C-alpha positions in Angstrom: -25.0 35.7 21.1 -22.9 37.1 18.4 -22.1 33.9 15.4 -18.5 36.0 15.1 -17.5 35.1 18.3 -18.3 31.3 18.4 -16.3 28.8 17.0 -16.1 27.7 14.1 -17.9 24.2 14.1 -21.1 26.7 15.3 -20.2 29.1 12.6 -20.5 26.6 9.8 -23.9 25.6 10.6 -24.8 28.9 11.9 -22.8 31.6 10.0 -24.4 33.3 7.2 -28.3 33.0 7.4 -30.4 33.6 10.0 -34.0 34.6 10.5 -35.3 37.6 11.8 -38.8 37.3 12.7 -41.6 35.2 13.6 -42.9 32.6 10.5 -39.9 33.0 8.5 -37.9 30.1 6.6 -35.0 28.4 8.8 -33.5 27.4 6.0 -32.0 29.6 3.9 -34.1 30.2 0.9 -33.6 30.3 -2.7 -34.2 33.6 -4.2 -34.2 32.5 -7.8 -35.3 36.2 -9.6 -33.0 38.0 -12.2 -34.5 41.1 -10.6 -35.3 43.4 -8.1 -38.9 45.8 -7.6 -38.1 49.1 -6.6 -40.8 52.0 -5.3 -39.4 54.9 -7.1 -36.6 55.9 -9.5 -35.2 57.4 -6.4 -34.3 54.7 -4.7 -33.4 52.4 -7.6 -30.8 55.8 -8.9 -29.3 55.1 -5.5 -28.2 51.4 -6.1 -26.9 52.1 -8.9 -24.5 54.6 -7.1 -23.9 52.5 -4.9 -25.1 54.5 -1.9 -27.9 51.3 -1.0 -26.9 48.2 -0.3 -30.0 46.4 -2.1 -29.9 43.9 -5.1 -30.3 45.5 -8.0 -29.6 42.9 -10.6 -28.6 39.0 -9.8 -25.3 40.0 -11.9 -24.0 42.2 -9.4 -26.1 40.1 -6.2 -28.8 38.1 -4.9 -29.9 37.4 -1.3 -29.2 34.3 -1.7 -25.4 34.7 -2.8 -25.3 37.1 0.2 -26.2 34.8 2.7 -23.4 32.3 1.6 -20.7 35.3 1.1 -21.7 36.6 4.9 -21.1 32.6 6.2 -17.6 32.8 4.1 -16.5 36.0 5.5 -17.7 34.5 9.0 -15.1 31.2 8.8 -12.3 33.0 7.0 -12.6 36.2 9.6 -12.8 39.2 6.4 -14.6 42.0 6.1 -16.6 41.2 2.7 -16.9 38.3 0.1 -17.7 37.8 -3.5 -18.9 35.1 -5.1 -18.3 34.0 -8.3 -18.9 31.5 -11.2 -15.9 29.6 -10.7 -12.9 29.3 -8.9 -10.7 30.5 -12.0 -13.3 33.7 -12.0 -12.0 34.0 -8.6 -8.2 34.1 -9.9 -9.1 36.1 -12.3 -10.9 38.9 -10.7 -8.5 39.1 -7.9 -5.8 39.8 -10.3 -7.7 42.1 -12.7 -8.4 44.2 -10.3 -5.6 45.1 -9.4 -3.4 45.1 -12.3 -3.1 45.9 -15.9 -1.4 46.0 -19.3 2.1 46.4 -18.4 2.4 45.2 -14.8 3.3 42.1 -13.2 2.5 39.9 -10.3 4.8 37.2 -8.7 3.6 33.4 -8.3 4.7 30.2 -6.4 5.1 27.4 -9.3 3.7 24.6 -7.2 0.0 25.4 -8.3 -2.8 24.2 -10.0 -2.1 23.3 -13.4 -5.7 25.6 -14.7 -4.5 28.4 -12.9 -1.0 28.1 -14.1 -2.2 28.0 -17.3 -4.1 31.4 -17.3 -1.3 32.9 -15.6 1.0 31.9 -18.6 -1.4 32.1 -21.5 -4.5 34.3 -20.9 -2.5 37.2 -18.6 0.1 37.1 -20.8 -2.2 38.0 -23.5 -3.7 40.6 -21.7 -0.3 42.6 -21.2 -0.1 41.1 -17.7 3.6 39.1 -16.9 3.4 36.4 -14.2 6.8 35.5 -12.3 6.9 32.6 -11.5 9.3 31.4 -8.2 9.7 27.8 -6.8 8.3 27.5 -3.4 11.5 26.8 -1.9 13.5 29.8 -2.9 15.0 32.1 -0.2 13.2 35.4 0.5 15.9 37.3 -0.9 15.3 35.6 -4.3 11.7 35.6 -4.1 12.1 39.9 -3.4 14.6 40.2 -5.9 11.9 39.4 -8.5 9.5 42.3 -7.1 9.9 45.6 -9.0 7.4 48.9 -9.0 5.3 47.6 -11.3 4.5 44.0 -9.4 1.4 44.4 -8.0 0.9 41.0 -5.5 2.1 37.5 -4.6 0.0 34.6 -5.4 0.4 31.2 -3.6 -1.8 28.5 -2.3 -2.0 27.1 1.3 -1.8 23.5 0.1 -0.5 23.3 -3.3 -2.1 21.3 -6.1 -1.0 18.5 -6.5 2.1 18.1 -5.0 1.4 19.1 -1.5 3.7 21.5 -0.5 2.8 23.7 3.0 2.9 27.3 2.4 5.8 29.3 4.6 3.1 32.0 5.2 6.4 33.6 7.2 8.2 34.2 4.3 5.7 35.1 1.7 3.9 37.4 4.2 6.8 38.7 5.1 7.9 39.6 1.2 4.4 41.1 0.9 4.6 43.7 4.0 8.3 44.9 2.6 7.4 45.0 -0.8 4.1 46.6 0.2 1.6 44.7 -1.9 -0.7 42.2 -0.8 -0.6 38.9 -0.3 -3.2 36.7 -2.2 -3.8 33.2 -1.0 -6.1 30.0 -2.6 -6.9 28.1 0.1 -9.2 26.0 -1.4 -7.7 22.9 -0.4 -6.9 24.2 3.1 -10.5 25.4 3.8 -11.0 27.7 6.5 -11.6 24.9 9.6 -7.9 24.0 8.8 -6.4 27.4 7.9 -7.4 30.9 8.4 -4.5 33.2 6.1 -5.5 35.8 7.4 -4.1 35.5 10.9 -0.9 34.2 9.0 -0.5 37.7 6.9 -2.6 37.1 3.9 -4.7 39.7 2.6 -6.8 38.1 0.3 -8.5 34.3 0.3 -9.8 32.9 -3.1 -11.5 29.2 -3.1 -12.6 27.0 -5.3 -15.9 26.2 -3.8 -16.2 23.2 -6.3 -14.4 21.8 -4.1 -14.6 21.1 -0.1 -16.9 24.0 0.5 -19.8 22.6 -1.4 -18.1 19.1 -0.7 -20.2 16.6 -2.9 -19.4 17.6 -6.4 -22.8 19.3 -7.4 -21.8 23.1 -7.7 -18.9 24.9 -9.5 -18.2 28.1 -8.2 -15.7 30.2 -6.1 -15.3 33.3 -3.9 -13.1 35.9 -3.1 -13.1 37.1 0.7 -11.2 40.7 1.6 -9.6 40.8 4.5 -9.5 44.5 5.2 -6.3 44.1 6.4 -4.1 46.1 3.7 -3.7 50.0 2.8 -4.8 50.4 -0.6 -4.0 53.9 -0.5 0.1 53.5 -0.5 -0.7 54.8 -3.9 0.2 52.3 -5.7 -3.6 51.1 -6.4 -5.2 54.1 -7.9 -7.9 51.9 -9.3 -9.1 51.6 -5.4 -8.3 54.9 -3.9 -8.3 57.5 -6.8 -12.1 58.5 -8.4 -13.5 55.5 -10.5 -15.3 57.6 -13.5 -17.9 55.0 -14.1 -19.3 55.3 -10.6 -19.6 59.0 -11.0 -16.1 60.2 -9.5 -16.8 57.4 -6.5 -13.4 56.8 -4.6 -13.9 53.3 -3.2 -11.6 53.4 -0.3 -13.1 56.3 0.7 -16.6 54.9 0.1 -16.4 51.3 1.2 -13.5 52.0 4.0 -12.0 48.1 4.7 -14.4 46.0 2.1 -12.9 48.7 -0.9 -11.2 45.9 -2.9 -14.4 43.6 -2.4 -16.9 46.5 -3.5 -14.4 47.0 -6.7 -14.8 43.4 -7.4 -18.6 43.7 -7.5 -19.1 46.7 -8.8 -16.8 46.8 -11.5 -15.7 43.0 -12.8 -19.3 41.6 -11.8 -20.6 44.3 -13.5 -18.8 44.8 -16.7 -17.6 40.6 -17.4 -20.1 38.8 -15.3 -19.1 35.3 -14.0 -21.9 35.6 -11.3 -22.5 32.5 -9.5 -26.3 31.2 -9.4 -28.5 31.2 -6.0 -28.9 27.4 -7.0 -25.3 27.2 -6.4 -24.9 29.3 -3.8 -27.7 27.2 -1.9 -25.9 23.9 -2.6 -22.8 25.1 -1.1 -24.4 26.3 1.8 -25.6 23.1 2.9 -22.1 21.6 2.1 -20.6 23.9 4.6 -22.8 23.2 7.1 -20.9 19.9 7.3 -18.0 21.3 6.5 -16.2 20.9 10.2 -17.6 17.4 9.9 -16.0 16.3 6.9 -12.4 17.8 7.0 -12.2 15.9 10.0 -12.8 12.6 8.2 -11.2 13.5 5.1 -8.0 14.3 7.4 -8.3 11.1 9.2 -8.7 8.8 6.3 -6.2 10.4 4.3 -3.6 10.2 6.6 -4.0 6.8 7.2 -4.2 6.2 3.7 -0.5 7.8 2.8 0.9 5.6 6.2 -0.3 2.7 4.0 1.4 4.0 0.8 4.4 4.9 2.3 4.9 1.0 3.1 3.9 -0.3 -0.1 6.7 -1.8 -2.2 5.1 -0.7 -5.7 4.9 3.0 -4.3 8.1 5.1 -4.6 7.0 8.3 -2.7 4.6 9.7 -0.7 3.5 13.1 -0.5 1.3 13.8 2.4 2.1 17.2 4.6 1.9 15.3 8.4 3.7 12.1 7.1 7.2 12.9 9.2 9.2 11.8 6.1 7.4 15.3 4.3 9.4 18.3 3.5 6.1 20.2 4.7 6.2 18.1 8.2 7.1 21.1 9.8 5.1 23.9 8.7 1.9 21.5 8.5 2.4 21.2 12.3 2.6 25.5 12.2 0.1 25.8 10.1 -2.5 22.8 10.0 -2.7 22.3 13.4 -6.4 20.2 12.7 -5.2 18.2 10.2 -3.4 18.5 6.7 -6.8 18.1 4.2 -8.0 14.6 2.4 -5.7 14.9 -0.9 -2.2 12.4 -0.8 0.1 12.4 -4.0 2.4 9.7 -4.7 4.8 7.8 -7.3 3.9 4.8 -8.3 6.9 2.8 -9.4 7.3 2.0 -13.1 6.8 5.7 -14.5 3.9 7.2 -15.9 2.3 3.8 -17.4 2.2 2.0 -14.1 0.4 5.5 -12.3 -1.9 4.5 -15.4 -2.7 1.0 -14.8 -3.3 2.2 -10.8 -5.5 4.3 -11.3 -7.5 2.4 -14.6 -7.6 -1.0 -12.2 -9.7 0.8 -9.2 -12.7 -0.3 -8.5 -14.1 1.8 -5.3 -12.3 5.2 -6.3 -13.0 6.5 -9.4 -11.3 8.9 -12.3 -12.7 12.2 -12.6 -11.3 15.6 -13.0 -12.7 16.5 -9.6 -11.0 16.5 -6.3 -11.7 17.1 -2.5 -15.7 16.1 -2.1 -17.1 13.5 -0.2 -15.8 10.7 -2.7 -12.6 9.0 -3.4 -11.2 10.0 -6.7 -7.8 9.7 -8.6 -6.5 11.1 -11.5 -3.4 11.5 -13.3 -1.8 15.2 -13.5 0.7 14.6 -16.1 -1.6 13.9 -18.7 -4.7 15.4 -17.4 -4.5 18.7 -15.0 -1.2 19.7 -16.0 -0.6 18.6 -20.0 -0.5 22.1 -21.2 2.4 22.4 -19.2 6.0 21.7 -20.5 7.9 19.0 -19.2 10.0 21.3 -17.4 7.5 23.2 -15.8 5.8 20.2 -14.7 8.3 18.9 -12.9 9.7 22.4 -11.6 5.6 22.6 -10.2 6.1 18.7 -9.0 4.4 17.1 -11.0 6.6 14.2 -12.0 5.2 11.5 -14.8 4.7 8.8 -12.2 2.5 11.3 -9.6 -0.9 10.4 -8.7 -3.3 12.7 -7.0 -5.5 10.8 -5.0 -8.5 12.8 -3.1 -9.2 10.6 0.0 -13.0 10.6 0.5 -15.0 9.4 4.1 -15.4 6.2 3.1 -14.3 3.7 5.7 -11.1 4.0 5.4 -10.3 -0.1 5.5 -12.5 0.4 1.9 -10.5 2.7 0.6 -7.3 1.1 1.3 -8.6 -2.4 0.0 -9.0 -0.9 -3.1 -5.4 0.7 -3.6 -4.2 -2.7 -2.7 -6.4 -4.6 -5.3 -5.0 -2.2 -7.7 -1.6 -2.4 -7.0 -1.4 -6.0 -6.8 -2.8 -6.2 -10.9 0.9 -4.0 -11.5 3.5 -5.7 -12.9 
């Protein structure tokens, strides 16, 4: 049976590593080695010239990482994937592979605070301009920001933390019209809830630290190449003209649809590193085996929590895509048919102080710098993950002073709601 033709629940369990012969380990092994033996110099030279898909050195690849990359490629429906040390590395590499100093990218402004800072500060210092735009802007307004030096459009499937659902039809039409790739961070949705390649995306990124791992044990990231963009359109010489660091190799000619992924691996991982560890790849693979089960429970619990909060007198607003009151409700019904993930954003009446007091009074849920694992957590974004943004930037991205990002775990939902109730009761 071809695993790619099975349902995604089966792929979560079975894709990636499969023992090939008798008496091989049934569970994916951890290859905790930096180095790999070759029989002769010519064989290793061929690997260095990218003529043989064998491991050279774990900074560029490792069998355990390869099995995880294969699993995620299958889940997303792409052609190749590259794991990285973190989600931030995955985002940075995706931009650097396509953009250089003097060029620019378009990004929606309702993105994770760390990504916003990376774009507005670090990329700026590298000479790469990021043109931020509201998710509610019209297609014409967004398209007007694009010029001959624009290299990609960036967005999140579900914005972190305001939880706006991406209008894929609008963004993909803009990217196609401009003939540039659409890069999507699919972390909150996961491939179980949304497959962006089927909706017009060309590159998909994940912080595997979140739902993919699911247990808050392993920092990591991944870049998935959709194999569905024409890199020979004249705008991306990095991929379509000779790379002198590989004796004139042309990625599009040598690797076809997987040209972008190989550029990431052979160029950026080689030169910068940021490689995922084999042990983290092993733990992430274990997490992915139950992704489908966990996401169903996260979605079920989160919707119940959102409905409870919506009726509470001390709550000013609730953002959850599958609430009928949500501005994203129609988009969620269109693109998130299995559920809207496990994060709820809400505003506590009384401003920032009361939002913080609610979090400080939690007993079951915990205050941590994390989101999207089996346990329930809460965070005050304005004073933590998005505190580097100005007040105007926070508000533009949907980060209001009284906003709480509540990551609903897979505990019994009655216990989660009881904890919310007692914490709200202590607010005057």
